C-alpha positions as CSV (number, residue, x, y, z in Angstrom):
1,M,-6.0,-21.3,-10.1
2,K,-6.7,-19.1,-12.8
3,E,-10.5,-20.6,-14.1
4,K,-11.2,-19.6,-10.2
5,A,-9.6,-15.9,-10.2
6,V,-11.6,-15.3,-13.9
7,N,-14.8,-17.2,-12.3
8,Y,-14.5,-14.8,-9.0
9,Y,-13.9,-11.8,-11.6
10,K,-17.3,-12.7,-13.7
11,Q,-19.2,-12.9,-10.0
12,G,-18.0,-9.1,-9.6
13,Y,-14.7,-9.4,-7.8
14,S,-12.7,-6.8,-9.2
15,C,-9.5,-7.7,-11.3
16,S,-6.8,-7.6,-8.2
17,E,-9.2,-9.2,-5.8
18,S,-9.9,-12.0,-8.6
19,V,-6.1,-13.0,-8.6
20,V,-6.2,-12.3,-4.6
21,Q,-9.2,-14.3,-3.6
22,A,-8.4,-17.7,-6.0
23,A,-4.9,-17.3,-4.3
24,V,-6.5,-17.1,-0.8
25,D,-8.3,-20.6,-2.1
26,K,-5.0,-22.6,-2.5
27,N,-3.6,-21.2,0.9
28,L,-0.9,-19.1,-1.2
29,C,-1.9,-15.6,1.6
30,D,-4.4,-15.4,4.6
31,K,-7.5,-13.8,3.6
32,S,-7.1,-10.8,4.9
33,L,-5.2,-9.6,1.6
34,L,-8.5,-10.0,-0.1
35,A,-9.8,-6.5,1.4
36,V,-6.3,-5.1,0.9
37,A,-6.7,-5.9,-3.2
38,T,-10.2,-4.1,-3.3
39,V,-7.7,-0.8,-3.7
40,F,-5.6,-1.9,-6.5
41,S,-8.7,-2.2,-8.9
42,G,-9.4,0.1,-12.0
43,G,-5.3,0.7,-11.3
44,M,-5.7,2.0,-7.9
45,S,-8.7,3.7,-9.9
46,S,-6.4,5.8,-11.3
47,G,-5.6,4.3,-14.3
48,C,-1.9,3.3,-13.5
49,I,-0.9,-0.5,-12.4
50,C,-3.1,-2.9,-13.4
51,G,-4.8,-4.9,-10.5
52,A,-4.6,-8.2,-11.8
53,V,-0.8,-7.0,-11.7
54,A,-0.7,-5.5,-8.9
55,G,-2.9,-8.3,-6.9
56,A,-0.6,-11.1,-8.2
57,Q,2.5,-8.8,-6.6
58,M,0.8,-8.6,-3.3
59,V,0.4,-12.5,-3.8
60,L,3.9,-12.8,-4.3
61,G,4.9,-10.1,-1.7
62,A,2.8,-12.3,0.7
63,N,5.0,-15.4,-0.2
64,F,8.3,-14.2,-0.1
65,G,8.6,-11.2,1.8
66,K,10.3,-9.7,4.7
67,N,9.1,-11.7,7.5
68,N,8.5,-14.3,5.7
69,D,9.7,-17.5,7.0
70,C,10.9,-18.9,3.7
71,S,12.5,-16.0,2.0
72,N,14.4,-12.9,2.4
73,E,13.7,-9.3,0.3
74,E,15.9,-10.1,-2.5
75,T,13.9,-13.4,-3.6
76,A,10.7,-11.6,-3.2
77,R,12.6,-9.3,-5.9
78,A,13.6,-11.4,-8.3
79,K,9.6,-12.9,-8.1
80,A,8.1,-9.8,-8.9
81,K,10.7,-9.3,-11.5
82,E,10.4,-12.3,-13.2
83,F,6.6,-11.8,-12.6
84,I,6.5,-8.5,-14.8
85,E,8.8,-10.1,-17.1
86,G,6.6,-13.0,-17.9
87,F,3.5,-10.4,-18.1
88,K,5.4,-8.1,-20.3
89,M,6.8,-10.9,-22.7
90,K,2.4,-11.4,-23.6
91,R,1.2,-8.2,-23.0
92,K,4.2,-5.4,-23.5
93,A,2.5,-3.0,-20.4
94,T,1.5,-3.0,-17.1
95,C,-0.5,-0.3,-17.1
96,C,-4.0,-0.7,-16.8
97,K,-5.1,2.7,-19.0
98,V,-2.8,1.1,-21.7
99,L,-3.7,-2.7,-21.7
100,S,-8.1,-1.3,-22.0
101,A,-6.9,1.1,-24.5
102,G,-10.1,1.9,-27.5
103,Y,-12.2,0.3,-25.0
104,D,-15.0,1.4,-22.9
105,F,-14.9,0.5,-19.1
106,Q,-18.1,-0.4,-18.9
107,S,-18.6,-2.4,-22.3
108,A,-18.4,-6.5,-22.4
109,E,-15.2,-6.4,-24.6
110,R,-13.5,-4.8,-22.2
111,K,-14.9,-6.6,-19.6
112,Q,-13.2,-9.6,-21.7
113,N,-9.9,-8.3,-22.0
114,C,-9.4,-8.0,-18.2
115,A,-10.6,-11.7,-17.7
116,L,-8.1,-12.4,-20.0
117,L,-5.6,-10.0,-17.3
118,V,-6.3,-11.9,-14.3
119,E,-6.1,-15.5,-16.6
120,E,-2.6,-14.5,-17.3
121,C,-1.7,-13.0,-14.2
122,S,-3.1,-16.3,-12.2
123,E,-1.1,-18.8,-14.5
124,I,2.2,-16.4,-13.6
125,L,2.2,-15.7,-10.5
126,E,0.8,-19.8,-9.7
127,N,4.1,-20.9,-11.8
128,L,6.1,-18.6,-9.7
129,V,4.8,-19.4,-6.7
130,G,5.4,-23.7,-7.3
131,K,8.9,-22.1,-7.4
132,N,9.5,-22.1,-4.2
């Protein structure tokens, strides 16, 4: 899944869209979630939460959130927390501004950094969804 997500990112999908589209490809969520993911890129266009993190959280909600036959709110929140803890073990922060600090927004270096974030988020997500 992480390879697909990175490929989508390199094709022009945003960070959040890349994670969600790779999840759609694995039948982890409905394709309608892609449109929702669009507004989460670039830290919701404000530099807040990393879009790749937000995309992964959306997919977790789709799998474990309310009105889902296989789960409940408690499970969804536990999965969300586990995701954040796993991500912070690698990156220490979830804020787009912090994760992209020191990079010019249009630079190849920032894009490579974001591709790594997409990869890491996709890997953590896939592991968590597999723990059904």
